[in-house]
ChimeraX commands (.cxc) that place a marker at each C-alpha (Angstrom):
marker #1 position -17.63,-17.95,-9.43 radius 0.5
marker #1 position -17.22,-14.09,-10.15 radius 0.5
marker #1 position -13.81,-13.08,-9.49 radius 0.5
marker #1 position -12.17,-9.80,-9.22 radius 0.5
marker #1 position -9.37,-10.09,-11.58 radius 0.5
marker #1 position -6.49,-7.64,-11.72 radius 0.5
marker #1 position -5.70,-6.33,-14.99 radius 0.5
marker #1 position -3.52,-3.57,-14.95 radius 0.5
marker #1 position -1.25,-1.67,-12.33 radius 0.5
marker #1 position 0.34,1.75,-12.17 radius 0.5
marker #1 position 2.60,3.62,-10.29 radius 0.5
marker #1 position 4.04,7.36,-9.20 radius 0.5
marker #1 position 7.06,8.48,-7.64 radius 0.5
marker #1 position 7.51,12.46,-7.16 radius 0.5
marker #1 position 10.73,13.98,-8.55 radius 0.5
marker #1 position 12.41,15.01,-5.51 radius 0.5
marker #1 position 14.69,12.47,-3.88 radius 0.5
marker #1 position 15.83,12.58,-0.39 radius 0.5
marker #1 position 18.76,10.78,0.53 radius 0.5
marker #1 position 19.96,9.45,3.98 radius 0.5
marker #1 position 23.12,12.08,3.70 radius 0.5
marker #1 position 20.27,14.84,2.75 radius 0.5
marker #1 position 18.72,13.79,5.75 radius 0.5
marker #1 position 21.94,14.07,7.94 radius 0.5
marker #1 position 22.19,17.80,6.82 radius 0.5
marker #1 position 19.36,18.15,9.10 radius 0.5
marker #1 position 18.78,15.96,11.41 radius 0.5
marker #1 position 21.44,13.83,14.09 radius 0.5
marker #1 position 22.03,10.97,11.59 radius 0.5
marker #1 position 24.20,9.27,8.74 radius 0.5
marker #1 position 23.63,7.15,6.23 radius 0.5
marker #1 position 24.90,4.04,8.02 radius 0.5
marker #1 position 22.77,4.76,10.73 radius 0.5
marker #1 position 19.50,4.68,8.94 radius 0.5
marker #1 position 20.79,1.98,6.60 radius 0.5
marker #1 position 21.63,-0.47,9.47 radius 0.5
marker #1 position 18.33,-0.06,11.24 radius 0.5
marker #1 position 15.88,0.24,8.42 radius 0.5
marker #1 position 17.55,-1.22,4.81 radius 0.5
marker #1 position 16.56,2.41,3.57 radius 0.5
marker #1 position 19.26,4.78,1.58 radius 0.5
marker #1 position 16.70,7.36,0.22 radius 0.5
marker #1 position 12.65,8.26,-0.29 radius 0.5
marker #1 position 10.78,10.75,-2.66 radius 0.5
marker #1 position 9.06,13.62,-1.46 radius 0.5
marker #1 position 6.54,15.64,-3.06 radius 0.5
marker #1 position 7.18,18.77,-4.55 radius 0.5
marker #1 position 5.69,22.27,-3.18 radius 0.5
marker #1 position 1.90,21.79,-4.38 radius 0.5
marker #1 position 2.02,18.74,-5.16 radius 0.5
marker #1 position -1.02,16.82,-3.52 radius 0.5
marker #1 position -2.31,13.00,-2.79 radius 0.5
marker #1 position -4.36,13.43,-5.42 radius 0.5
marker #1 position -1.70,14.48,-7.80 radius 0.5
marker #1 position 0.48,11.47,-7.41 radius 0.5
marker #1 position -2.86,9.22,-7.35 radius 0.5
marker #1 position -4.65,10.77,-10.97 radius 0.5
marker #1 position -0.78,9.78,-11.89 radius 0.5
marker #1 position -0.76,5.95,-10.91 radius 0.5
marker #1 position -4.59,5.77,-12.21 radius 0.5
marker #1 position -3.17,6.88,-15.64 radius 0.5
marker #1 position -0.59,4.36,-15.68 radius 0.5
marker #1 position -2.66,1.41,-14.52 radius 0.5
marker #1 position -5.53,2.15,-17.09 radius 0.5
marker #1 position -3.35,2.68,-19.87 radius 0.5
marker #1 position -2.09,-0.73,-18.92 radius 0.5
marker #1 position -5.48,-2.39,-18.74 radius 0.5
marker #1 position -6.45,-1.25,-21.66 radius 0.5
marker #1 position -9.45,0.77,-20.15 radius 0.5
marker #1 position -10.47,4.28,-20.75 radius 0.5
marker #1 position -11.44,6.32,-17.28 radius 0.5
marker #1 position -15.31,5.97,-18.30 radius 0.5
marker #1 position -15.05,1.98,-18.19 radius 0.5
marker #1 position -14.24,2.57,-14.34 radius 0.5
marker #1 position -17.30,2.41,-12.02 radius 0.5
marker #1 position -15.65,3.07,-8.60 radius 0.5
marker #1 position -12.95,4.97,-7.43 radius 0.5
marker #1 position -11.48,3.92,-4.28 radius 0.5
marker #1 position -8.46,5.74,-1.98 radius 0.5
marker #1 position -6.32,4.34,0.51 radius 0.5
marker #1 position -4.63,6.81,2.47 radius 0.5
marker #1 position -3.82,8.77,5.71 radius 0.5
marker #1 position -2.66,12.11,4.32 radius 0.5
marker #1 position -5.74,13.37,2.35 radius 0.5
marker #1 position -5.57,16.83,0.08 radius 0.5
marker #1 position -8.26,18.04,2.70 radius 0.5
marker #1 position -10.50,16.96,5.56 radius 0.5
marker #1 position -13.37,16.36,2.95 radius 0.5
marker #1 position -14.41,15.72,0.38 radius 0.5
marker #1 position -12.64,12.47,0.04 radius 0.5
marker #1 position -9.30,12.44,-2.16 radius 0.5
marker #1 position -11.28,9.79,-4.30 radius 0.5
marker #1 position -13.67,12.69,-5.41 radius 0.5
marker #1 position -10.85,15.04,-6.74 radius 0.5
marker #1 position -9.30,12.03,-8.41 radius 0.5
marker #1 position -12.55,10.47,-10.30 radius 0.5
marker #1 position -13.31,14.27,-11.08 radius 0.5
marker #1 position -8.92,14.55,-13.17 radius 0.5
marker #1 position -9.65,11.61,-14.29 radius 0.5
marker #1 position -13.02,12.76,-16.16 radius 0.5
marker #1 position -15.07,10.54,-14.55 radius 0.5
marker #1 position -18.80,12.15,-14.83 radius 0.5
marker #1 position -21.22,9.18,-14.80 radius 0.5
marker #1 position -21.33,8.97,-11.41 radius 0.5
marker #1 position -20.12,5.61,-9.88 radius 0.5
marker #1 position -19.11,5.74,-6.19 radius 0.5
marker #1 position -15.85,7.00,-4.75 radius 0.5
marker #1 position -14.33,6.99,-1.47 radius 0.5
marker #1 position -11.58,7.07,0.79 radius 0.5
marker #1 position -10.46,4.29,2.98 radius 0.5
marker #1 position -8.62,4.83,5.88 radius 0.5
marker #1 position -6.46,1.87,7.49 radius 0.5
marker #1 position -2.78,3.60,7.60 radius 0.5
marker #1 position 0.01,1.21,6.04 radius 0.5
marker #1 position -2.70,-1.45,5.64 radius 0.5
marker #1 position -5.05,0.90,3.69 radius 0.5
marker #1 position -4.44,-1.08,0.40 radius 0.5
marker #1 position -5.03,-4.30,1.74 radius 0.5
marker #1 position -8.25,-3.17,2.82 radius 0.5
marker #1 position -8.85,-1.46,0.05 radius 0.5
marker #1 position -8.59,-4.31,-2.11 radius 0.5
marker #1 position -10.81,-6.51,0.24 radius 0.5
marker #1 position -13.60,-3.74,-0.16 radius 0.5
marker #1 position -13.35,-3.78,-3.78 radius 0.5
marker #1 position -13.48,-7.27,-4.15 radius 0.5
marker #1 position -16.72,-7.42,-2.43 radius 0.5
marker #1 position -18.39,-4.96,-4.65 radius 0.5
marker #1 position -17.44,-6.81,-7.55 radius 0.5
marker #1 position -18.34,-10.71,-6.08 radius 0.5
marker #1 position -21.67,-9.28,-5.36 radius 0.5
marker #1 position -22.10,-7.61,-8.61 radius 0.5
marker #1 position -22.43,-3.97,-7.17 radius 0.5
marker #1 position -19.12,-3.26,-9.26 radius 0.5
marker #1 position -17.49,-4.37,-12.57 radius 0.5
marker #1 position -14.43,-2.20,-12.46 radius 0.5
marker #1 position -12.87,-0.41,-9.75 radius 0.5
marker #1 position -9.89,1.69,-9.51 radius 0.5
marker #1 position -7.89,0.84,-5.94 radius 0.5
marker #1 position -5.28,3.21,-5.15 radius 0.5
marker #1 position -3.07,3.41,-2.78 radius 0.5
marker #1 position -1.49,7.47,-2.24 radius 0.5
marker #1 position 0.16,9.47,0.84 radius 0.5
marker #1 position 2.25,12.40,1.24 radius 0.5
marker #1 position 3.43,10.97,4.35 radius 0.5
marker #1 position 6.62,14.13,4.56 radius 0.5
marker #1 position 3.73,16.73,5.28 radius 0.5
marker #1 position 2.89,14.85,9.25 radius 0.5
marker #1 position 6.39,14.28,9.95 radius 0.5
marker #1 position 8.00,16.23,12.32 radius 0.5
marker #1 position 11.37,16.47,10.50 radius 0.5
marker #1 position 13.56,17.16,14.17 radius 0.5
marker #1 position 12.40,13.50,14.94 radius 0.5
marker #1 position 15.15,11.10,13.65 radius 0.5
marker #1 position 13.64,8.41,14.80 radius 0.5
marker #1 position 10.54,8.63,12.23 radius 0.5
marker #1 position 11.42,11.33,9.03 radius 0.5
marker #1 position 14.19,9.12,8.05 radius 0.5
marker #1 position 11.57,6.14,7.91 radius 0.5
marker #1 position 8.84,7.79,5.32 radius 0.5
marker #1 position 8.52,8.64,1.74 radius 0.5
marker #1 position 5.97,9.90,-0.57 radius 0.5
marker #1 position 4.41,8.08,-3.79 radius 0.5
marker #1 position 1.08,6.70,-5.22 radius 0.5
marker #1 position 0.28,3.44,-6.83 radius 0.5
marker #1 position -2.82,1.72,-8.34 radius 0.5
marker #1 position -4.87,-1.17,-9.68 radius 0.5
marker #1 position -7.25,-1.83,-11.72 radius 0.5
marker #1 position -9.77,-4.67,-10.99 radius 0.5
marker #1 position -12.44,-6.15,-13.24 radius 0.5
marker #1 position -14.92,-8.24,-12.88 radius 0.5
marker #1 position -14.41,-12.40,-14.36 radius 0.5
marker #1 position -15.36,-15.67,-14.29 radius 0.5
marker #1 position -13.27,-18.63,-12.27 radius 0.5
marker #1 position -14.03,-22.03,-11.41 radius 0.5
marker #1 position -14.04,-21.36,-7.73 radius 0.5
marker #1 position -10.66,-22.96,-6.66 radius 0.5
marker #1 position -6.95,-21.72,-6.40 radius 0.5
marker #1 position -6.29,-22.23,-10.53 radius 0.5
marker #1 position -8.85,-18.80,-11.12 radius 0.5
marker #1 position -7.07,-15.73,-11.78 radius 0.5
marker #1 position -7.80,-12.73,-9.37 radius 0.5
marker #1 position -7.87,-12.67,-5.59 radius 0.5
marker #1 position -7.84,-15.54,-4.11 radius 0.5
marker #1 position -8.56,-14.87,-0.40 radius 0.5
marker #1 position -8.08,-11.60,1.51 radius 0.5
marker #1 position -7.86,-11.36,5.27 radius 0.5
marker #1 position -7.81,-7.96,7.35 radius 0.5
marker #1 position -7.69,-7.12,11.21 radius 0.5
marker #1 position -7.68,-4.31,13.81 radius 0.5
marker #1 position -6.67,-4.21,17.63 radius 0.5
marker #1 position -7.40,-0.54,18.83 radius 0.5
marker #1 position -6.27,-1.00,21.85 radius 0.5
marker #1 position -2.37,-0.37,20.56 radius 0.5
marker #1 position -3.49,2.80,18.57 radius 0.5
marker #1 position -0.82,4.70,21.01 radius 0.5
marker #1 position 2.22,2.56,19.36 radius 0.5
marker #1 position 1.89,4.40,16.31 radius 0.5
marker #1 position -0.19,7.52,15.18 radius 0.5
marker #1 position -0.27,11.53,14.55 radius 0.5
marker #1 position -0.84,13.71,17.47 radius 0.5
marker #1 position -3.49,15.93,15.80 radius 0.5
marker #1 position -6.68,15.61,13.93 radius 0.5
marker #1 position -9.95,18.00,13.20 radius 0.5
marker #1 position -11.99,16.95,16.47 radius 0.5
marker #1 position -8.86,16.34,18.85 radius 0.5
marker #1 position -6.59,19.44,18.07 radius 0.5
marker #1 position -7.80,21.08,15.38 radius 0.5
marker #1 position -4.11,20.67,13.40 radius 0.5
marker #1 position -2.30,18.18,11.06 radius 0.5
marker #1 position -0.26,16.66,13.60 radius 0.5
marker #1 position 2.82,14.94,13.39 radius 0.5
marker #1 position 3.45,10.95,13.26 radius 0.5
marker #1 position 4.69,9.30,16.35 radius 0.5
marker #1 position 5.70,6.10,17.06 radius 0.5
marker #1 position 7.21,3.36,19.36 radius 0.5
marker #1 position 9.45,1.53,17.27 radius 0.5
marker #1 position 10.67,-1.09,19.04 radius 0.5
marker #1 position 6.63,-2.17,20.31 radius 0.5
marker #1 position 5.71,-1.82,16.43 radius 0.5
marker #1 position 8.39,-4.36,14.95 radius 0.5
marker #1 position 7.38,-6.59,17.60 radius 0.5
marker #1 position 3.75,-6.32,16.98 radius 0.5
marker #1 position 4.39,-6.31,13.31 radius 0.5
marker #1 position 6.47,-9.38,12.57 radius 0.5
marker #1 position 4.06,-11.56,14.64 radius 0.5
marker #1 position 0.69,-10.28,13.24 radius 0.5
marker #1 position 2.13,-10.23,9.52 radius 0.5
marker #1 position 3.17,-13.80,10.17 radius 0.5
marker #1 position 0.03,-14.83,11.18 radius 0.5
marker #1 position -2.44,-12.98,8.62 radius 0.5
marker #1 position -0.20,-14.60,5.98 radius 0.5
marker #1 position -0.49,-18.15,7.64 radius 0.5
marker #1 position -4.10,-17.65,7.59 radius 0.5
marker #1 position -4.49,-16.17,3.66 radius 0.5
marker #1 position -2.47,-19.47,2.65 radius 0.5
marker #1 position -3.89,-22.00,4.85 radius 0.5
marker #1 position -7.60,-20.36,3.27 radius 0.5
marker #1 position -6.18,-21.70,0.10 radius 0.5
marker #1 position -3.81,-24.50,0.34 radius 0.5
marker #1 position -1.30,-22.85,-1.10 radius 0.5
marker #1 position 2.37,-22.83,0.61 radius 0.5
marker #1 position 5.50,-21.07,0.69 radius 0.5
marker #1 position 6.57,-23.25,-2.32 radius 0.5
marker #1 position 3.92,-21.78,-4.57 radius 0.5
marker #1 position 3.93,-18.31,-4.23 radius 0.5
marker #1 position 5.84,-16.29,-6.89 radius 0.5
marker #1 position 6.31,-13.30,-4.87 radius 0.5
marker #1 position 5.88,-11.79,-2.05 radius 0.5
marker #1 position 4.91,-7.92,-2.37 radius 0.5
marker #1 position 5.12,-6.69,1.37 radius 0.5
marker #1 position 4.12,-2.98,2.89 radius 0.5
marker #1 position 8.06,-1.87,2.54 radius 0.5
marker #1 position 8.25,-0.39,6.16 radius 0.5
marker #1 position 11.80,-1.64,7.35 radius 0.5
marker #1 position 13.96,-4.08,5.60 radius 0.5
marker #1 position 14.19,-6.56,8.81 radius 0.5
marker #1 position 10.82,-6.39,9.07 radius 0.5
marker #1 position 10.36,-7.88,5.82 radius 0.5
marker #1 position 13.16,-10.79,6.29 radius 0.5
marker #1 position 12.02,-12.29,9.61 radius 0.5
marker #1 position 8.20,-12.53,8.41 radius 0.5
marker #1 position 9.86,-14.31,5.18 radius 0.5
marker #1 position 11.81,-16.48,7.59 radius 0.5
marker #1 position 9.08,-16.76,10.00 radius 0.5
marker #1 position 6.95,-18.86,7.14 radius 0.5
marker #1 position 9.53,-20.67,5.64 radius 0.5
marker #1 position 9.26,-17.99,2.16 radius 0.5
marker #1 position 12.58,-18.11,0.56 radius 0.5
marker #1 position 14.36,-14.74,0.46 radius 0.5
marker #1 position 14.44,-14.63,-3.12 radius 0.5
marker #1 position 10.61,-14.55,-3.61 radius 0.5
marker #1 position 10.61,-11.29,-1.33 radius 0.5
marker #1 position 10.37,-8.01,-3.73 radius 0.5
marker #1 position 11.91,-4.94,-2.08 radius 0.5
marker #1 position 11.46,-1.78,-3.13 radius 0.5
marker #1 position 12.10,0.07,0.88 radius 0.5
marker #1 position 15.39,1.18,0.40 radius 0.5
marker #1 position 14.89,2.84,-2.83 radius 0.5
marker #1 position 11.02,4.29,-1.71 radius 0.5
marker #1 position 11.12,4.20,1.97 radius 0.5
marker #1 position 7.66,3.55,4.04 radius 0.5
marker #1 position 5.17,5.03,1.80 radius 0.5
marker #1 position 2.26,3.53,3.92 radius 0.5
marker #1 position -0.67,2.59,2.06 radius 0.5
marker #1 position 1.39,3.27,-1.79 radius 0.5
marker #1 position 3.94,0.71,-1.15 radius 0.5
marker #1 position 2.48,-2.27,-2.04 radius 0.5
marker #1 position 0.70,-0.84,-5.12 radius 0.5
marker #1 position 4.01,0.72,-5.93 radius 0.5
marker #1 position 5.92,-2.30,-5.77 radius 0.5
marker #1 position 3.91,-4.70,-7.49 radius 0.5
marker #1 position 3.77,-2.42,-10.36 radius 0.5
marker #1 position 7.53,-2.17,-10.32 radius 0.5
marker #1 position 7.47,-5.82,-10.17 radius 0.5
marker #1 position 5.13,-6.44,-13.28 radius 0.5
marker #1 position 7.23,-3.87,-15.59 radius 0.5
marker #1 position 10.37,-5.47,-14.62 radius 0.5
marker #1 position 9.05,-8.95,-15.43 radius 0.5
marker #1 position 9.44,-10.69,-12.16 radius 0.5
marker #1 position 5.56,-11.43,-11.92 radius 0.5
marker #1 position 3.30,-12.13,-14.81 radius 0.5
marker #1 position -0.09,-13.51,-15.69 radius 0.5
marker #1 position -1.02,-16.84,-13.54 radius 0.5
marker #1 position 1.47,-16.41,-11.45 radius 0.5
marker #1 position 0.84,-16.40,-7.35 radius 0.5
marker #1 position 1.34,-12.73,-5.58 radius 0.5
marker #1 position 1.25,-12.52,-1.33 radius 0.5
marker #1 position 0.58,-9.17,-0.34 radius 0.5
marker #1 position 0.73,-7.66,3.43 radius 0.5
marker #1 position 0.43,-4.83,5.60 radius 0.5
marker #1 position 0.49,-3.56,9.14 radius 0.5
marker #1 position -0.24,-0.22,10.32 radius 0.5
marker #1 position -1.25,2.16,12.97 radius 0.5
marker #1 position -4.52,1.38,14.77 radius 0.5
marker #1 position -3.07,-1.46,14.71 radius 0.5
marker #1 position -4.37,-2.87,11.30 radius 0.5
marker #1 position -3.00,-5.73,9.57 radius 0.5
marker #1 position -3.84,-7.56,6.38 radius 0.5
marker #1 position -3.16,-10.12,3.70 radius 0.5
marker #1 position -4.21,-10.88,0.20 radius 0.5
marker #1 position -3.28,-14.00,-2.37 radius 0.5
marker #1 position -3.93,-12.72,-5.64 radius 0.5
marker #1 position -3.02,-14.83,-8.76 radius 0.5
marker #1 position -2.41,-12.51,-11.54 radius 0.5
marker link #1:1,2 radius 0.2
marker link #1:2,3 radius 0.2
marker link #1:3,4 radius 0.2
marker link #1:4,5 radius 0.2
marker link #1:5,6 radius 0.2
marker link #1:6,7 radius 0.2
marker link #1:7,8 radius 0.2
marker link #1:8,9 radius 0.2
marker link #1:9,10 radius 0.2
marker link #1:10,11 radius 0.2
marker link #1:11,12 radius 0.2
marker link #1:12,13 radius 0.2
marker link #1:13,14 radius 0.2
marker link #1:14,15 radius 0.2
marker link #1:15,16 radius 0.2
marker link #1:16,17 radius 0.2
marker link #1:17,18 radius 0.2
marker link #1:18,19 radius 0.2
marker link #1:19,20 radius 0.2
marker link #1:20,21 radius 0.2
marker link #1:21,22 radius 0.2
marker link #1:22,23 radius 0.2
marker link #1:23,24 radius 0.2
marker link #1:24,25 radius 0.2
marker link #1:25,26 radius 0.2
marker link #1:26,27 radius 0.2
marker link #1:27,28 radius 0.2
marker link #1:28,29 radius 0.2
marker link #1:29,30 radius 0.2
marker link #1:30,31 radius 0.2
marker link #1:31,32 radius 0.2
marker link #1:32,33 radius 0.2
marker link #1:33,34 radius 0.2
marker link #1:34,35 radius 0.2
marker link #1:35,36 radius 0.2
marker link #1:36,37 radius 0.2
marker link #1:37,38 radius 0.2
marker link #1:38,39 radius 0.2
marker link #1:39,40 radius 0.2
marker link #1:40,41 radius 0.2
marker link #1:41,42 radius 0.2
marker link #1:42,43 radius 0.2
marker link #1:43,44 radius 0.2
marker link #1:44,45 radius 0.2
marker link #1:45,46 radius 0.2
marker link #1:46,47 radius 0.2
marker link #1:47,48 radius 0.2
marker link #1:48,49 radius 0.2
marker link #1:49,50 radius 0.2
marker link #1:50,51 radius 0.2
marker link #1:51,52 radius 0.2
marker link #1:52,53 radius 0.2
marker link #1:53,54 radius 0.2
marker link #1:54,55 radius 0.2
marker link #1:55,56 radius 0.2
marker link #1:56,57 radius 0.2
marker link #1:57,58 radius 0.2
marker link #1:58,59 radius 0.2
marker link #1:59,60 radius 0.2
marker link #1:60,61 radius 0.2
marker link #1:61,62 radius 0.2
marker link #1:62,63 radius 0.2
marker link #1:63,64 radius 0.2
marker link #1:64,65 radius 0.2
marker link #1:65,66 radius 0.2
marker link #1:66,67 radius 0.2
marker link #1:67,68 radius 0.2
marker link #1:68,69 radius 0.2
marker link #1:69,70 radius 0.2
marker link #1:70,71 radius 0.2
marker link #1:71,72 radius 0.2
marker link #1:72,73 radius 0.2
marker link #1:73,74 radius 0.2
marker link #1:74,75 radius 0.2
marker link #1:75,76 radius 0.2
marker link #1:76,77 radius 0.2
marker link #1:77,78 radius 0.2
marker link #1:78,79 radius 0.2
marker link #1:79,80 radius 0.2
marker link #1:80,81 radius 0.2
marker link #1:81,82 radius 0.2
marker link #1:82,83 radius 0.2
marker link #1:83,84 radius 0.2
marker link #1:84,85 radius 0.2
marker link #1:85,86 radius 0.2
marker link #1:86,87 radius 0.2
marker link #1:87,88 radius 0.2
marker link #1:88,89 radius 0.2
marker link #1:89,90 radius 0.2
marker link #1:90,91 radius 0.2
marker link #1:91,92 radius 0.2
marker link #1:92,93 radius 0.2
marker link #1:93,94 radius 0.2
marker link #1:94,95 radius 0.2
marker link #1:95,96 radius 0.2
marker link #1:96,97 radius 0.2
marker link #1:97,98 radius 0.2
marker link #1:98,99 radius 0.2
marker link #1:99,100 radius 0.2
marker link #1:100,101 radius 0.2
marker link #1:101,102 radius 0.2
marker link #1:102,103 radius 0.2
marker link #1:103,104 radius 0.2
marker link #1:104,105 radius 0.2
marker link #1:105,106 radius 0.2
marker link #1:106,107 radius 0.2
marker link #1:107,108 radius 0.2
marker link #1:108,109 radius 0.2
marker link #1:109,110 radius 0.2
marker link #1:110,111 radius 0.2
marker link #1:111,112 radius 0.2
marker link #1:112,113 radius 0.2
marker link #1:113,114 radius 0.2
marker link #1:114,115 radius 0.2
marker link #1:115,116 radius 0.2
marker link #1:116,117 radius 0.2
marker link #1:117,118 radius 0.2
marker link #1:118,119 radius 0.2
marker link #1:119,120 radius 0.2
marker link #1:120,121 radius 0.2
marker link #1:121,122 radius 0.2
marker link #1:122,123 radius 0.2
marker link #1:123,124 radius 0.2
marker link #1:124,125 radius 0.2
marker link #1:125,126 radius 0.2
marker link #1:126,127 radius 0.2
marker link #1:127,128 radius 0.2
marker link #1:128,129 radius 0.2
marker link #1:129,130 radius 0.2
marker link #1:130,131 radius 0.2
marker link #1:131,132 radius 0.2
marker link #1:132,133 radius 0.2
marker link #1:133,134 radius 0.2
marker link #1:134,135 radius 0.2
marker link #1:135,136 radius 0.2
marker link #1:136,137 radius 0.2
marker link #1:137,138 radius 0.2
marker link #1:138,139 radius 0.2
marker link #1:139,140 radius 0.2
marker link #1:140,141 radius 0.2
marker link #1:141,142 radius 0.2
marker link #1:142,143 radius 0.2
marker link #1:143,144 radius 0.2
marker link #1:144,145 radius 0.2
marker link #1:145,146 radius 0.2
marker link #1:146,147 radius 0.2
marker link #1:147,148 radius 0.2
marker link #1:148,149 radius 0.2
marker link #1:149,150 radius 0.2
marker link #1:150,151 radius 0.2
marker link #1:151,152 radius 0.2
marker link #1:152,153 radius 0.2
marker link #1:153,154 radius 0.2
marker link #1:154,155 radius 0.2
marker link #1:155,156 radius 0.2
marker link #1:156,157 radius 0.2
marker link #1:157,158 radius 0.2
marker link #1:158,159 radius 0.2
marker link #1:159,160 radius 0.2
marker link #1:160,161 radius 0.2
marker link #1:161,162 radius 0.2
marker link #1:162,163 radius 0.2
marker link #1:163,164 radius 0.2
marker link #1:164,165 radius 0.2
marker link #1:165,166 radius 0.2
marker link #1:166,167 radius 0.2
marker link #1:167,168 radius 0.2
marker link #1:168,169 radius 0.2
marker link #1:169,170 radius 0.2
marker link #1:170,171 radius 0.2
marker link #1:171,172 radius 0.2
marker link #1:172,173 radius 0.2
marker link #1:173,174 radius 0.2
marker link #1:174,175 radius 0.2
marker link #1:175,176 radius 0.2
marker link #1:176,177 radius 0.2
marker link #1:177,178 radius 0.2
marker link #1:178,179 radius 0.2
marker link #1:179,180 radius 0.2
marker link #1:180,181 radius 0.2
marker link #1:181,182 radius 0.2
marker link #1:182,183 radius 0.2
marker link #1:183,184 radius 0.2
marker link #1:184,185 radius 0.2
marker link #1:185,186 radius 0.2
marker link #1:186,187 radius 0.2
marker link #1:187,188 radius 0.2
marker link #1:188,189 radius 0.2
marker link #1:189,190 radius 0.2
marker link #1:190,191 radius 0.2
marker link #1:191,192 radius 0.2
marker link #1:192,193 radius 0.2
marker link #1:193,194 radius 0.2
marker link #1:194,195 radius 0.2
marker link #1:195,196 radius 0.2
marker link #1:196,197 radius 0.2
marker link #1:197,198 radius 0.2
marker link #1:198,199 radius 0.2
marker link #1:199,200 radius 0.2
marker link #1:200,201 radius 0.2
marker link #1:201,202 radius 0.2
marker link #1:202,203 radius 0.2
marker link #1:203,204 radius 0.2
marker link #1:204,205 radius 0.2
marker link #1:205,206 radius 0.2
marker link #1:206,207 radius 0.2
marker link #1:207,208 radius 0.2
marker link #1:208,209 radius 0.2
marker link #1:209,210 radius 0.2
marker link #1:210,211 radius 0.2
marker link #1:211,212 radius 0.2
marker link #1:212,213 radius 0.2
marker link #1:213,214 radius 0.2
marker link #1:214,215 radius 0.2
marker link #1:215,216 radius 0.2
marker link #1:216,217 radius 0.2
marker link #1:217,218 radius 0.2
marker link #1:218,219 radius 0.2
marker link #1:219,220 radius 0.2
marker link #1:220,221 radius 0.2
marker link #1:221,222 radius 0.2
marker link #1:222,223 radius 0.2
marker link #1:223,224 radius 0.2
marker link #1:224,225 radius 0.2
marker link #1:225,226 radius 0.2
marker link #1:226,227 radius 0.2
marker link #1:227,228 radius 0.2
marker link #1:228,229 radius 0.2
marker link #1:229,230 radius 0.2
marker link #1:230,231 radius 0.2
marker link #1:231,232 radius 0.2
marker link #1:232,233 radius 0.2
marker link #1:233,234 radius 0.2
marker link #1:234,235 radius 0.2
marker link #1:235,236 radius 0.2
marker link #1:236,237 radius 0.2
marker link #1:237,238 radius 0.2
marker link #1:238,239 radius 0.2
marker link #1:239,240 radius 0.2
marker link #1:240,241 radius 0.2
marker link #1:241,242 radius 0.2
marker link #1:242,243 radius 0.2
marker link #1:243,244 radius 0.2
marker link #1:244,245 radius 0.2
marker link #1:245,246 radius 0.2
marker link #1:246,247 radius 0.2
marker link #1:247,248 radius 0.2
marker link #1:248,249 radius 0.2
marker link #1:249,250 radius 0.2
marker link #1:250,251 radius 0.2
marker link #1:251,252 radius 0.2
marker link #1:252,253 radius 0.2
marker link #1:253,254 radius 0.2
marker link #1:254,255 radius 0.2
marker link #1:255,256 radius 0.2
marker link #1:256,257 radius 0.2
marker link #1:257,258 radius 0.2
marker link #1:258,259 radius 0.2
marker link #1:259,260 radius 0.2
marker link #1:260,261 radius 0.2
marker link #1:261,262 radius 0.2
marker link #1:262,263 radius 0.2
marker link #1:263,264 radius 0.2
marker link #1:264,265 radius 0.2
marker link #1:265,266 radius 0.2
marker link #1:266,267 radius 0.2
marker link #1:267,268 radius 0.2
marker link #1:268,269 radius 0.2
marker link #1:269,270 radius 0.2
marker link #1:270,271 radius 0.2
marker link #1:271,272 radius 0.2
marker link #1:272,273 radius 0.2
marker link #1:273,274 radius 0.2
marker link #1:274,275 radius 0.2
marker link #1:275,276 radius 0.2
marker link #1:276,277 radius 0.2
marker link #1:277,278 radius 0.2
marker link #1:278,279 radius 0.2
marker link #1:279,280 radius 0.2
marker link #1:280,281 radius 0.2
marker link #1:281,282 radius 0.2
marker link #1:282,283 radius 0.2
marker link #1:283,284 radius 0.2
marker link #1:284,285 radius 0.2
marker link #1:285,286 radius 0.2
marker link #1:286,287 radius 0.2
marker link #1:287,288 radius 0.2
marker link #1:288,289 radius 0.2
marker link #1:289,290 radius 0.2
marker link #1:290,291 radius 0.2
marker link #1:291,292 radius 0.2
marker link #1:292,293 radius 0.2
marker link #1:293,294 radius 0.2
marker link #1:294,295 radius 0.2
marker link #1:295,296 radius 0.2
marker link #1:296,297 radius 0.2
marker link #1:297,298 radius 0.2
marker link #1:298,299 radius 0.2
marker link #1:299,300 radius 0.2
marker link #1:300,301 radius 0.2
marker link #1:301,302 radius 0.2
marker link #1:302,303 radius 0.2
marker link #1:303,304 radius 0.2
marker link #1:304,305 radius 0.2
marker link #1:305,306 radius 0.2
marker link #1:306,307 radius 0.2
marker link #1:307,308 radius 0.2
marker link #1:308,309 radius 0.2
marker link #1:309,310 radius 0.2
marker link #1:310,311 radius 0.2
marker link #1:311,312 radius 0.2
marker link #1:312,313 radius 0.2
marker link #1:313,314 radius 0.2
marker link #1:314,315 radius 0.2
marker link #1:315,316 radius 0.2
marker link #1:316,317 radius 0.2
marker link #1:317,318 radius 0.2
marker link #1:318,319 radius 0.2
marker link #1:319,320 radius 0.2
marker link #1:320,321 radius 0.2
marker link #1:321,322 radius 0.2
marker link #1:322,323 radius 0.2
marker link #1:323,324 radius 0.2
view
């Protein structure tokens, strides 16, 4: 059975760090208020002139190095982002050019907000399983600082910038859960909930970029339920239980959501990998950022089962189970 095997991870965070105390100087908030509600103590912010594609290229270079591959080995570039460099062309084409990939393989963006990386994994997996691609660079990259209303303490304290990347390669397996690679991915959406988390601008509607708007309590309520459901789906499909999971790498939105979800499915708190305290919510970048850190710190390695999940505006949500 043809499988999509994860052979390398990489990540990049902008140099500038914005602490809660820094935020307290520009908006009515405090370190105590932010930590108590979100678990966040700092986030990284892109420098002036530093684009989403710049972050993505740095993360991709590190993933390629970890996989032992040259950019020319990649036959597809897929970038999950809600903050592209331009309305068009796709940021993925800028990344493709920046990496020196010239053979004309496909490069495109995927927009599913915070669920973007899981959606992108599912897409890349489909291309690989069908034989349409052999090596895919999957990147989650965001500069959310560019769409925040810095006078809205309910949203501006939550988000940060960054990028994470993985290299997926075609391999052969036996068709059971002992295989390396993506074992199951489930993705969903419910467009009826779009007004709970959205950006109030766009080329067709206002001809402006707009700012992020969110009804936090409603999003929190939906998130815990939907995330737990999709994690249960991928575990039931594979017959894998919470005790079999080596590491849970969730979308880093809010510490209370992470802990609530883990409890809901009976997952040991020690298996939950957390970066939200240092990165904030980096949307589509949060899972690959956290995964790369976990791999490089030795928290997880080849043969281990990793469970990932995310939920974002739309609403979109999804989960993926991967054996490294």
